[in-house]
N, C-alpha and C positions, 0 to 999 in steps of 0.2 A: 503494500498499500503505500511507502514513503517511497521506495522507487518510482512509483507511477506519476510523483507530482517532484521529483530531484529538483527542477525548474527553480520550486518558490525555497530551497533551500539548498545551494548548490555544495556550501563549505561545512557541512558536519550533519551526520546523519546518528539521531540515538534510540535507542528503543530500549524500553524495561518492560519486564517479562514477567508475572505472579501468579499462582494460583485464580483463575477468575480475571486476569486484567493481564490489559498487553497496551502498552502507552508508546508510539512513534511518533520523533518530530524528525523535519527537514528544517535546519538554520543558515538562514540568510547570515552572515555577521556584520551587526551595524553595533553595538554597542558590549565592548570588552570582546574583542576579536580571540583571545585566548582561554579564556577563560568563561564560554558563556555556554560552554555543552550542556546539554539539552537528554532528557530531561534532569530534573531539578529535587531531589528532598529535603525532607527537614532532617534536621541535627539526628535524632533519632532512625530517621529512614523509615518512618512509617506513614508518612505521607508526600505523595508525588507528582506531579505539574510538568504539563508543556504547553507551550503558547502559540500561535503564529499570530506576529504584530509586536506593537509597542504600548508602554504605558507610562507616559511622559510623566507621572509624579511618581516615580519609584524611587528615587532618591529622598524626597520625602516622605515616604512610606517607610522605606530602611532604616530612617534614621529615628522612627518611634519605634519600631521592632526590635530593633540591638537597646534600645531604652528600656524595652521588656524583657531582656536578656536572651534575642533571637542570636546570633553566628550564623554570617556570612564568609565564602570563599570567595563570591565572584564580585565583579559590579556591574552583571548583567540583569537586566530589568527583571524575565521571569521566575529569578531564583526569589525573588519577595513572593511567590504566589506561594508555593506551601507554608511559607511562616504565617503568612497572614488567613490564609486558611485556619491554622492554628488557632488562630486568637479569635475570628470573625464566621467561622462555619461557612455556611452559605452565603451567608450572607456577605461577601469576599468581591463580587464584583460592583460593592453601591462603591466601595474606599477608591476604584480604578479609573483612571483618568487619561483615554486610550484608544485604538483600535485595535480589537483583540480575536482572536478566536480560541479558548483555556481550556485543559482538560484538567480536573485534580482527583486524584485517588486513594482515599482514604483506607489503610490497610484495617486500622484498629475498628471500625466501625463496617469497615468492608459496604462505603459509600462512594458516588462516584458522584462529580460534578463535572457539566459539561458548560458553556458560556459563548453567550457573544455579544459584541459589542454594541450600545446604545442604538449608534445608530444605524449600522448592518456595513460597516465601511468594511469587515473581512466576515471571508463566508463560514457559513458552518452546515453540513451536509449529516444526517442522521437516519437510521432504517432498524428495524429491532427483524430478527431470524430467529424465529424460536423463544429463546429465552438467552438470546445474546444484542446486545447493542453495539453496532455497527457507529461509527461518526469520524468524517473525515472534512480536509478541507476545500477540498476537489471529488465532484461527481467522482470522477476518473478515477480515484484515490477506495470510493467505497466501492466500484465494478471488478479493482484490482482485486479484491481479497477474495473473487470464486463463489461468495458466498452470495452476492445479491441478483437477483434473478430480473432483466431487463425489461420488462414487463411496460407496455406504454401504456401512459393516464392519457386519453382521450379527450376526457375535460381540461383538463389544464394545457396543450397540445392549444385546444379551442381556444383557449382563452388568451396564448403565447401569438395566436392569429388573430385576434382583436388585439393585444394591447401593440404587436412586434418584442415580450420578453414575458417571462412565468413571472405572474405575481406569486410572490411566498405566503404560504408554507408548501404551495405544490412545486414538484418539478416532472419534468417530461416523463417519468417514471413512475409507474405505480407502487404504493407504498414506500417511495426517498421520498423524505420532508427536507425542507429546509428550515433550520431555526430562525425564527425572529429577530430584527435586532431587539436588544433589551432582556432579550429570554434567555434561561437556564434550563439545561436537564439535571433531574434531581434523581441519581440512581441507586437502587437500595431496598431489600426486603424486595427483592423479583419485582421491584414496578418501575416505573420510569417516569416522572411526575416534569412537565411541563410549567415554569414555574418564572412569570413576570418579574424581573427587581424593576426597570424602569419603562416609562410609557410617555411619547413623543408628545412633548406640552402642547394643550389645547390653547386657541389663539384667545389669549383672554388679555385684553389690550389695558396698560396702565395709562389711564386719559389723563393722569394728571403730569404724562410724560410732554415737552416741547420737542417740536420739528427737530429747533435747533439741540437740546440736550439728546435726542437717542440720534442726530445726525455727530454731535460731540462724543460720545459714548463706546461710540461702535471702534472709532479708529485702537481707541485705547482697550479696548476688549480682543477686538482682533489681534494687535501685538503680543496682546499674553498668549496668544493662542500660538500665532506662528512662533515665541522663541520657545514654548516648549519643546515644538517642533524643531526643533534645528541641533536635538540630542542626538551625538550624531558621531562616531569614531570612526568612520570613513564618508570622502566626499560628498559631496551634497549642491544640490541645485535647483532649477524653478522651470516650474514647464509653462511657459509666455507662450498663451494664446495669440496677446496681441488684444483681447477681452480688456473690459474696465476689470474686472474678478481675479485673475493671474496676475495683469498689472497692478493693482492694490498689495496683495500676494508678495510679490516679487520687492516692490519698494519696502514693503515693512523689514523683508527681510536686507537688502541692501541699507538698512538702519542700525541692521543688526549685527551688522557682519563688518569683520576690517577688510574683507576682502573681495574683490569682483564677485558679486553672484555669477554662479554659472548657469544662463539660461539657456532653452530648447524650445525651438519653433517649426511647425510644420503644417505646409498647404496642398493645396491641389492647384498643378500649375492651371489646368483649365474653368479654373472657379470664376478671373476674374473679380468687380466687385467683392464678393465674399472671400476671396484671399485675403485673410488678416496678416502676411509675413511682414509687410510695409509697415502697420501698426509694430508689430512686434518689435522691426529694426528700431522704429521710434523709439518703443520706453528700452531699448535697451541700451542705446546711445544716451538720453535721459541719466538714465541710473548707471551708465558706465559698468555693464554688465560684459563679459567673457558667454559672449551670443552664439549659439550654431543654428543651424537651420537645416530644413530637408522639403524640396518642391516631390510632389509625386505625381503623376499623369495618372489619369483617366481609364486608361488600355494599360496602366503597370501591373506585372504579377509578379514583385517581389515579394509581395504577399501573397502565397496562396491559398486559399479558399479554405482547404480542405485542415491545415493548418489552425490557420483562424478560429476554427470551429474545436479545435480540439482541444483549442489552449480554452477558450470560453466556455468550453463544460455542456454546456446549453446551447439551443436555438435560440438565437439573440441579432433581431435583426435593425440593428445598429449600425451606420456606414461609419460611423463616429468611431468603433471599435476599430478597424480599419486603420482609418488614421493614426489614434493612438499607439498602437502593435507600433507603429512605422517612428513616431515619435519617440516612445521606449525604448526603441532600436538605438536611434541617436542618443539617448541622453546615458543610456547603461556604458558608451564606450567612454563616458564622459566621470560618470558619478554611479553611487548604491543606492542614495535618495535624493528622491525631487519633491517638493512641495506645488499642491497645486490650487488652482480658485474653484472649485468643483462645490457646487452647495449653495453658494450666494442665490442663485435665481431662485429656487425652492425657498428656500428664508427669506427673501425680499424681494423676491414680485418680477423677475426678468424674462418671463418669456410673453409671447402675444397671446397668450389665453387667459392671462395672467389680466390684462387690458380686457378681452373677451369676459374675465368676469366682473369686473367695473358696469363694464354696460350692460350684461344683464340685469345688476342691482338697479342703473337707471332705468331700464325697459322696462322692470317694474310697475314707474310711477308714470307709463304711455295709458294712457285712457284703451280697456278692453280690443273694445271693438279696433282699434287700429294695430292693435298688436297682432292681432289676427288675420286683421290685411296682410300687416308686411310678412308677418311667418309663413304665409302663402304665398306669396310673391315669391319668397324666397326658398322655399320647400320645390318651387319649378325651376327655378332658378338651375345652373350648374353644380357642380362638388361644392365647391369652396360653399356657397350661398346656401346648399341644403346641408352644410353643415354649421353655418350659420344660424339655421331656420333651426335644425337640434336645439342647438345650446342655447341659444333665447327661447324655444318652448318648454325645455326641459322644466318638469313638476320638480326636482328635487336636489341636491347638489350629486346622487350619484348619476341620475340620467343627465345632466350636465357637462359632467369630467368626461362621460362616454364618446356624448355627442362631439365635446373638444379634443379626446383623444382616441377614440376607437379607427382601426384603421379598416373597418367594415362597413360599409354601407348596408342596412337593410338589403335592400335589392341584391348584393353581393352574398350577404352575408346565407339569403334561401336559398343559395343556386350550387353554391361551392363544396358544402356537406352531403357527405352520406347520411344516409338516416337520420338521424333526431340529434346529429353532429351539431346542428347552426344552434338548436335551442340548447344543451349545452353548453357552448360555447358563450354564447351570453348570457346563461345565468351564473355560471362559471366566474367571468368577467363584472358582473355586475355583485356579485357578493364580494368581491374580491376588496374593489371600492368601498362598499357599504361596510364591511367590518374593519377598516379602517376609522371610516366616518366614523362610527360609532353616534352618538347623540349629540353630537356637537351641531350648533347653530346652523340654520341653512343662509349665511351671510355668505353669498358669491366668493368674493374672495377671501376671505379668513378659509371659507370650508377648504377652497381649492389648495391653495397651502397646504393647508393641513394633509389633505389625501396625497398632493404633490411627495411633498419630506417622506414619508408611509411608502411609496408604493416607485413609480417612475425611478422615485432617485435614488433606490436602493437597487430595485429589480433588475434595472438597467444602465444606470450611470454609473453607479457604484461599481457593478456588478463587471462592467468591462474594465473599465477602469485598474481594479482589483488584478482580473484574468491574463490583460495583454503586458500590464508592469511585470508581475510578476512571472510571467512567461519569460522576459528578458532577464529574471533574478532581480529588477528593479523595484524597491519601495516608495510607493506615492504616498503619500502625508497628507491631508485635507484642513486646513486649521477653521475654515469656514464651519466644520460636521463637530468641531469642540464642543461635547454634548451643552456644556454651561454659555455658550455663546449663545447654543441652536434657541436653549430655557429663556435667555436675552430679546434675544429678535422676536420670539413668540406673546412679549408684552409690547413691542413696537404696536403701534395703531394702524389698523391695516392703511387707512389714509395716505401714511407716510410714505409706504413702500410704492401705491400707486398712486404717483400724485398728478394731475391736470392730465391724466393718460399717459405722464412719464413715467416708464418703468425704474425699477431699482429707484424710487427719487432720493429716499434717505441715505440710500449708498451711497450714492451719486456727491450727495453734498458734502459726505462725510471723506471723499475721497479727492475731493479737489484741493490742490497745491499739492498731493504726496502723489500724482499721475499726472501726466498730460494733460490739458481740455480736450485736447482731440479724441482722447481716447475715453474721458468722461460722458463729453456727450455725445458718442458715435452712437446708430442704430447696434441691438442688437445682432447678432450676426451665429448662426448655430453650428458648433464645430460638427464641419462635414454633414451634415443633416440635410441644406440646402442642394446638396451636388446631387441626391439620388437616382433622382432623372437621368440625371447627365452621365452618371456612370455608367445604372443598365444602357443606353444608349452604347454604348463606348465597351461594351459588354457581350454585345448581342452574336457577334459569334465567337463569344468565349466561355464565361461563364453559364449565360443563358441557355446556349447550344447544347454546354457538355451534361447538363442537371434538369433542364428544366423540357429540352424538344427533342434532345439526340435518343434519349433510350424513355424502356416504362419508367414511370413515376414509384419511389418506395412512400410516397405519400400518399399515392393512388386508397391507400388502406382503408384511410380518413378524409380524403378530400376527392371531387368529381372530377378524374385525369382532363377530360373532353376541357372541364370550365377552366380548369387552369392552363391548357396548351391554348385558347378563347383569349382569357386577360395578355398572354405575354405576347399573343396574335397580335391583340391589338395596338399595345406600346411600342413592339419593333415597327407595324406598319405604320406608326406617325397618327394612329387612330385617336387616343385622346380618350381620357374618362377614365386610366385608370389611375389608382392609387400608386404610384411607383413604392412605397413604405411596401404597400401589399404584399407586393411581386417579390420584394426584397424576404416579407417575411418569408412567404413562400420558397424563396431559395436556399436561405438559411434552416431551413426545415429538411430541407432535402440532402444540403450537403449533410446535416448531422446524421439521417437518417442511413445513410451510406457508407459514411464514413468515421465519424465520430464512435459508432455504436462496434461496427467489426474490432476498431483499433482497437477499443477499450475492454471488449473482450477479450480479445489478442495477448493486452495486455497482462491479466489475471492467470497466464498459462506460470506452471513454477520453476520460471528459471531464475527468479533472485531469493535470496536468504530468505526462510521459510521459519515462523516461529508455531510452537503449536499450542493452544487455546485446554486449559486444562479449569474444569467447575468445577 
């Protein structure tokens, strides 16, 4: 299992095996390069722990534990875990500030603890096979055990086609689950209990906070988060897209560093005005960074789709993953750790759909007769107008989010799936949104941000951030997603986030003077997502022909093959009306079915060292 994900930790491999338990870890050495071998044990050797990730407050926790009499043999952050467990038991995670997947084994109590960080920055898969709990950082590692049957979960795959990602706790495989952010498994007495130790903060605005106070506090809070994430004994840099968020992170890094920050950027050559490399260069010059950049082409084959899907673990229809894998390849030639601006859009209102949510709130105040006329007219228009109509007419936040985000129009949904697949896909997608929403009030912008921070951020963006970077043995840290910073942002009134339809208004005000005005005032450009249609056109003779046109479809077991080929043909012929993001979803599903699953099954062959489990 550890050998299936050597890319996550090429520097070291450690295993602890005892009756009833086996823990394995791959280590990417970042803090205490020589002394950080995992697993770590308590002084008496009866509590053991492994970790994937980083604990940024480990030095403060270590000092407290030493005052309580605990002894340490390294500076590694993972070593605090068995000692912290001895003091706080299953409340251990509440003391941690960082990104992590953690497992602790308590030999004396015969109890296990498996924990995922609060924001879901690091992944954790698990499944039960008889009386055995299996868990791993990657799906392929679970399959490498040879104990997990790769049975497809059709409802989960349907939800994937709706969103372009698989919403947790679902995975494409039946019986295999992702641990949710802020959750832990407590294993003992023959039972596995799922326990939530932290919840994503509900949008409860502090109405006494002024716009200026919010804008003044944001840089201070973010600066603290950035400084904590500079913890490293290896070279460190910044993923600089040229947008506001990464530019602000880079500016704060430059302020805290005595050496020029190493920065890295990537873009598509054919993207025209959507290529942000010139903006990244501007920021690099202003901040005097050591800058590296990479230009890709839509027809570029240097990143193989088979390899991309292998590293992603699940089908994921986000072209940004391709760009981020290339960016990670560039960065790892110079650094081992990089900071990124991911998360600001979900916290502070950075997307077009967040402006749409504000428009929905205003639309409610229009007389109902006029609303019906407008919605009816839009519903008869082109695809974009129909999406607007569904969004404005949505009766609740669940329908509104699906109206904004679904890749499947009702007309396509009804014809694409075999049998009841369309109903299952829609029901599963609706449930994923509803479970995250809970009983939060239907105020369109706060409700949309609340869902986004738990859904697309985790299962799309953080998913590909982790997999693409770790595929290159690069650790990427996200200062905007420090849980204390997230809790502060939840208190900022929504009207400060979208102000006069200006996105991230309070963050832009806060960034003024720290980054160039051109970066503060520029429009939002999605990382590679606006290029999906053009990429598909360039791939007509490549990936589309190879996977969707040139042979029988593996996804034909779930989808109507004739309808898939019709949609692809309309796009190839320039007929229009086909959502390129839906085509990307179908393509990535087909690649996953035909390449990932066979390769993962092959990995489970007993080629590597094996361990026997005694129960």
